[in-house]
KOLMAR-490055 format. One record per residue (C-alpha): x, y, z; residue in three letters. Coordinates in steps of 0.001 Angstrom, whole numbers, always signed. Layout:
% residues N
(rec (X; Y; Z); 'Ala'),
...
% end
This chain:
% residues 162
(rec (+73; +105; -32); 'Unk'),
(rec (+1215; +3460; -880); 'Unk'),
(rec (+1718; +4931; +2670); 'Unk'),
(rec (+1611; +8464; +1156); 'Unk'),
(rec (-1968; +7861; -642); 'Unk'),
(rec (-3251; +6302; +2663); 'Unk'),
(rec (-2174; +9074; +4676); 'Unk'),
(rec (-3655; +11732; +2409); 'Unk'),
(rec (-6942; +10047; +2030); 'Unk'),
(rec (-7033; +9694; +5819); 'Unk'),
(rec (-6452; +13754; +5957); 'Unk'),
(rec (-9055; +14248; +3387); 'Unk'),
(rec (-11648; +12460; +5486); 'Unk'),
(rec (-10815; +14128; +8514); 'Unk'),
(rec (-9973; +17974; +6871); 'Unk'),
(rec (-11931; +17956; +3538); 'Unk'),
(rec (-11403; +21511; +3170); 'Unk'),
(rec (-7561; +21385; +3322); 'Unk'),
(rec (-5550; +21461; +172); 'Unk'),
(rec (-3307; +18427; +793); 'Unk'),
(rec (-1280; +18621; -2540); 'Unk'),
(rec (+1718; +20147; -642); 'Unk'),
(rec (+1582; +17264; +1839); 'Unk'),
(rec (+1509; +14715; -657); 'Unk'),
(rec (+4294; +16039; -2742); 'Unk'),
(rec (+6547; +16439; +451); 'Unk'),
(rec (+5481; +13195; +1376); 'Unk'),
(rec (+6583; +11496; -1674); 'Unk'),
(rec (+9728; +13389; -1519); 'Unk'),
(rec (+10614; +12088; +1863); 'Unk'),
(rec (+9497; +8439; +1378); 'Unk'),
(rec (+11599; +8399; -2010); 'Unk'),
(rec (+14667; +9678; -213); 'Unk'),
(rec (+14470; +7137; +2362); 'Unk'),
(rec (+14021; +4091; +247); 'Unk'),
(rec (+16616; +5269; -2313); 'Unk'),
(rec (+18974; +6231; +378); 'Unk'),
(rec (+18978; +2518; +1783); 'Unk'),
(rec (+19321; +980; -1395); 'Unk'),
(rec (+22250; +3480; -2307); 'Unk'),
(rec (+23792; +2693; +1338); 'Unk'),
(rec (+23689; -641; +936); 'Unk'),
(rec (+25975; -559; -2306); 'Unk'),
(rec (+28466; +1614; -617); 'Unk'),
(rec (+28539; -1009; +2608); 'Unk'),
(rec (+29470; -3810; -15); 'Unk'),
(rec (+32396; -1807; -750); 'Unk'),
(rec (+33473; -826; +2785); 'Unk'),
(rec (+32348; +2698; +2755); 'Unk'),
(rec (+29701; +4784; +4368); 'Unk'),
(rec (+27785; +7267; +1978); 'Unk'),
(rec (+29652; +10155; +3380); 'Unk'),
(rec (+32937; +8562; +2669); 'Unk'),
(rec (+31471; +7867; -725); 'Unk'),
(rec (+30940; +11502; -1116); 'Unk'),
(rec (+34499; +12583; -191); 'Unk'),
(rec (+35886; +10031; -2484); 'Unk'),
(rec (+33640; +11174; -5365); 'Unk'),
(rec (+33990; +14902; -4744); 'Unk'),
(rec (+37987; +14213; -5277); 'Unk'),
(rec (+37518; +11900; -8119); 'Unk'),
(rec (+35402; +14345; -10113); 'Unk'),
(rec (+37750; +17382; -9487); 'Unk'),
(rec (+39751; +15784; -12142); 'Unk'),
(rec (+43677; +15253; -12140); 'Unk'),
(rec (+45509; +15282; -9714); 'Unk'),
(rec (+42144; +14490; -7763); 'Unk'),
(rec (+43298; +16743; -4841); 'Unk'),
(rec (+41427; +19465; -2784); 'Unk'),
(rec (+41843; +21414; +195); 'Unk'),
(rec (+39966; +20377; +3296); 'Unk'),
(rec (+37915; +23484; +3014); 'Unk'),
(rec (+36993; +22959; -548); 'Unk'),
(rec (+35836; +19526; +409); 'Unk'),
(rec (+33822; +20581; +3311); 'Unk'),
(rec (+32322; +23530; +1233); 'Unk'),
(rec (+31346; +21151; -1576); 'Unk'),
(rec (+29979; +18500; +612); 'Unk'),
(rec (+28164; +20917; +3250); 'Unk'),
(rec (+29222; +19511; +6353); 'Unk'),
(rec (+31158; +20721; +9256); 'Unk'),
(rec (+35276; +20754; +9264); 'Unk'),
(rec (+34799; +18296; +12396); 'Unk'),
(rec (+32660; +15860; +10320); 'Unk'),
(rec (+35072; +16295; +7286); 'Unk'),
(rec (+37892; +15648; +9707); 'Unk'),
(rec (+36379; +12393; +10849); 'Unk'),
(rec (+35647; +11065; +7522); 'Unk'),
(rec (+39245; +12145; +6130); 'Unk'),
(rec (+40887; +10044; +9022); 'Unk'),
(rec (+38727; +6935; +7996); 'Unk'),
(rec (+39572; +7261; +4348); 'Unk'),
(rec (+43176; +7944; +5023); 'Unk'),
(rec (+43599; +4797; +7629); 'Unk'),
(rec (+41785; +2650; +4767); 'Unk'),
(rec (+44457; +4076; +2293); 'Unk'),
(rec (+42284; +5516; -126); 'Unk'),
(rec (+43091; +9101; +527); 'Unk'),
(rec (+46359; +10684; +1518); 'Unk'),
(rec (+47047; +14346; +2965); 'Unk'),
(rec (+50120; +16268; +2051); 'Unk'),
(rec (+51509; +19840; +2368); 'Unk'),
(rec (+49739; +22149; -50); 'Unk'),
(rec (+52485; +23543; -2210); 'Unk'),
(rec (+50630; +26779; -2729); 'Unk'),
(rec (+49865; +27560; +1051); 'Unk'),
(rec (+52533; +26379; +3377); 'Unk'),
(rec (+49840; +26349; +6506); 'Unk'),
(rec (+47741; +24279; +4276); 'Unk'),
(rec (+46901; +20730; +3478); 'Unk'),
(rec (+45888; +19095; +502); 'Unk'),
(rec (+43688; +15766; +349); 'Unk'),
(rec (+44131; +13415; -2734); 'Unk'),
(rec (+43056; +10237; -3962); 'Unk'),
(rec (+45547; +7383; -3479); 'Unk'),
(rec (+45811; +5199; -6413); 'Unk'),
(rec (+43861; +2556; -4299); 'Unk'),
(rec (+41277; +5373; -3632); 'Unk'),
(rec (+41280; +5909; -7636); 'Unk'),
(rec (+40966; +2323; -8452); 'Unk'),
(rec (+37983; +2266; -5936); 'Unk'),
(rec (+36002; +5057; -7511); 'Unk'),
(rec (+36673; +4242; -11156); 'Unk'),
(rec (+34975; +833; -10291); 'Unk'),
(rec (+32353; +2019; -7975); 'Unk'),
(rec (+31083; +5109; -9902); 'Unk'),
(rec (+29583; +3002; -12951); 'Unk'),
(rec (+28007; +470; -10266); 'Unk'),
(rec (+26420; +3555; -8305); 'Unk'),
(rec (+24883; +4937; -11473); 'Unk'),
(rec (+23491; +1526; -12380); 'Unk'),
(rec (+22227; +1374; -8963); 'Unk'),
(rec (+20492; +4818; -9317); 'Unk'),
(rec (+19028; +3767; -12965); 'Unk'),
(rec (+17730; +640; -11289); 'Unk'),
(rec (+15822; +2925; -8739); 'Unk'),
(rec (+14483; +5183; -11379); 'Unk'),
(rec (+13424; +2357; -13545); 'Unk'),
(rec (+9601; +2952; -13021); 'Unk'),
(rec (+10013; +6144; -15010); 'Unk'),
(rec (+10765; +6473; -18563); 'Unk'),
(rec (+13565; +8480; -19713); 'Unk'),
(rec (+11542; +11478; -20687); 'Unk'),
(rec (+9874; +11317; -17144); 'Unk'),
(rec (+13273; +11134; -15633); 'Unk'),
(rec (+14316; +14180; -17575); 'Unk'),
(rec (+11155; +16173; -16421); 'Unk'),
(rec (+11560; +15234; -12716); 'Unk'),
(rec (+14999; +16354; -12811); 'Unk'),
(rec (+14068; +19602; -14192); 'Unk'),
(rec (+11200; +20012; -11783); 'Unk'),
(rec (+13433; +18820; -8661); 'Unk'),
(rec (+16117; +21380; -9897); 'Unk'),
(rec (+13625; +24070; -10106); 'Unk'),
(rec (+12484; +23004; -6599); 'Unk'),
(rec (+15927; +23291; -5395); 'Unk'),
(rec (+16631; +26586; -6815); 'Unk'),
(rec (+13652; +27883; -5000); 'Unk'),
(rec (+14486; +26412; -1703); 'Unk'),
(rec (+18084; +27857; -1971); 'Unk'),
(rec (+16653; +31302; -2387); 'Unk'),
(rec (+14835; +31192; +729); 'Unk'),
% end
């Protein structure tokens, strides 16, 4: 049973004059996020990663050669605290997936870069991640996915302006 439809139908019965479309849409967004997160996280776990660790590695990988950024660039890109970033970096460094080195452009700074092991992992994992996401969206046609992408982008733009 579709939990969102059930909740909306119950609210319609209890408060028939209330416009429930916003509740319905946000309900679908929240429920979809919860279901997709679990399935995406499961793939990362199979490869010994948490979602936040994948995000760090993916940010470094998509930065292009030499796959290196400062810790500040990383936590700004990922929108997390510097403390949260430090914990992720410590775990990834311990696993041999990243390395920290002095920043040649800033004597006081550090660069975080993918190791060869980290680069190899991301080159294997990113295609699997995209395939997994494609499976999650398979109920929608390509055209519907494009439309949904545009609409969600517009929603995000509006939310970021608030």
